[in-house]
N, C-alpha and C positions, 0 to 999 in steps of 0.2 A: 056077686059082690060079697055076700056073706062067706062063701068058701074062700075068697081071696083074703078077707080079713082074718079068718081062722088060720090060713096058711102063713100069713105074715106073723101072727102071734106065735105060731108054732116055731117059726125060724128065730124069733127073738130069744135071747137068754132069759132065764127065769127072773133074774134081778131087774132086767129092763122092764119086763111085764109088771112086776110089783111096783116099780117107780111110776110107770104110766098110770096104773090104777090109783095109786096114792094121789098123784097130781090131779087126776080127774075128780076124785072125791073132794079134795081141797077146793078145786074150782067150783064144784057144785055147792058145797056148804058155805064157803066164805068168799066166793068170787065177787059178789056184789060189793061187799064191804072193802075188799082189797082194791077193787077198781076205784071206789070213791077215794080211798086213801091215796092211791097213786095219782088221781086227778088233782087232789089238793097239793100233793108234793110237787107235781109238775107246775102247778100254778104259782106256788111260792118260788120255785126255781126260776121261772120266767120273770118274776118281779124282783129277783135278787139284786140285779144291777141298780134298779131304782131305789131299793131299800138301802143299799150301801151308800149311795150318793146323798140320800135325803135324811136318813135316820142314824148316821154315824158321823164321825169326825173325818172321814176320808176326804171330803171336799176341802176342809181346812188344810190338811196336810199336803194335798196335791197342789193347791194354789200357792202355798208358802214355798214349796220346792220350786215351783215355776218362777216365782219372783226371785228366788235365790239364784237360779241359773241365769235369768235375764240380767241380774245385777252383776254377776261375775262375767257376763258377756262371753261365755264359753260355747255359745251356739248349741250344738247337740251333745255336749258332754256335761254331765252324764246323760245317757240316752233317756228318752221319755219312758221306755219300758222299765228301766231301773228305778226311776223316781216313782212311777206308779206302783211298782212292786213293793218298794219300801213303804210307801204310804198305805198300801193295802195291809201289809203285815203289822205295821204300827196300829192300824185300825183294829185288826183282830186282837192285838195285845190289849188295847184299851177296852174293847167291847167284851172281852172274855168273861168278866163277872155277869154282865147282862145276858150273854148267850147261855151261860150256865143256869141262870135263873129261869130263862124261857124254856130251856130244855127240861129242867126238873118239874116246872109247874104246868107246862103245856104240851111239849112234844112227847115226852115219855108216857104221860097218862093217855094221850090221844092214840099213840101207837099200841098201847096196851088195851085199848078199847074201853077205858074207864070213862072217858068224856067224848063228846061229839065235836064237830068242827066249830060250831059257835062257841061252845065252852072253851075250846082250845085257844081261839083268838082272844076271848075275854081274859083268859088267864095269862096270855103272853103280853097283853097291852100294858099292864101296870109297870113292869120293870123298864120297858122301853120308854114309856111316858115319863117316868121318873128321871131317866137318863137325859131325855130331851129338855125337860123343864129346868133341870139343874144348870144347864148351859145356855139357856135362852134369856135374853134381856126382857125385862118387864115391858119396856116400850114396844118391842116387837109383838109381844102377846096382845098388848092393848090395841095395837094397830089392826090386827085381824079381827079382834072382837068388835071394834068400832065399825069396820067395813062390813062385817057380816051381820051386825046387829044381834048377835047371839047373847043370851043372858050370861051375866058374869058368874063364874063358878064359885061355890062355897069353899072349895079346897082344891088342891092340885089334882086329886083323883077325878075331879069332875071336868077337867079340861079335855075336850074331844081331840082325837088325833088329827082331825082335819084342820085344827088350829095350831096344835102343838108342833106339827111337822114343818109347815111353811115358816112359822115364827122361828123355829130352830135353824132352818136353812139361812134365813136372813141374818140372824145373829152370827152364824158361822162365817158367812161371807164378810161381814163387817170385821170380825176378829181376824180373819185371814188377811184382809187388806191392811189392817193396822200393823200386823206383824210384818207383812211385806214392805210397808213403808219404813219401818225401823231397820229392816235388812238392807234396803236400797240406799239409805242416806250415807252410810260410810263409803259405799262403792261410788256414789256420786261425788263425794268429796275427793276421792282419789282421782277420778276422771277429770275433775275441774283443776286440781293441782297439776296433774300431768299435762293437760292442755295448756295451762298458763306457762309452765316451764318450757315446753316445746316452742310456744309462740315467742317467749322472751329470748330464746336461743336462735330464733330465725328458722326453725325447722318446721315451717308451716306445711310442707309437702308430706311430712311423715304423719300418718294417721295416729292420733293419740291412743286409740284402742290397742295398737301393737305394743306400746310401752306400758300402758296401764294394766293390761291383762296379767303379765307376770307379777306385777306389784300386788294386784288384788289376790292372786292365787297365793303369793308368799304370805301376805297378811292373814288370809283365811286359814291356811295350813298352820301358821305359827300359833294362832289362838285356838286351834282344834275346832274349827268352825262347825263341822258336821256334828260333833258331839254336843256342842252348845245348842245348835238349832234343834236337834232331835230331843235333847233334854228339856228345852223350854217348851216344845210342843207337847211332849208327854205330860209334863208337870202342869201345863195349862188346862188339861182336860181330865186329869185324874185327881 
């Protein structure tokens, strides 16, 4: 076996042997630390969907877009993939300052080896907590404090994430449904007027949605609806 290894090394180019030796030295010296960092990164990556859904405004954007499509009655237009993609990139746009703070205070120091895993999570929590609490209703926070019987915090920095996150999600759902209601009312009025006109004309066999759909699309395009909806969503969270 030793002769075969020597023969294989002899057949390798000199640069390849050097690279193999360097990799072996790195693995021996810092392999354990690298493995721990890799495990932490993989754990965070596996939790990324849950983090996006519960710690960002993605849920608000996606729900509002769903209400909008239902109000227009366009069935699968725009496709769900388009709406989810738009909601995701709007979320990244809104979360960019928070992501930058987390990167500067937690990610980069951790990758540089200046802090450990616990210190990294503690450094990443304040920017995220601040973002959540600024968009959370006091009533929702009070609800989770009353249910959990947890002591009231002296300031915002003392609010634990286990309370801040669900309270934020409840507030986001309420806000999304409020916006959805405002979006649906004009479309409902158009549907009612269309149905009334068709009934008065005796055209009861004609589905009102066939007539109301072009009218709703015309009104929506005329007022630049996508611009207004996206602008109101962004201004509501920034």
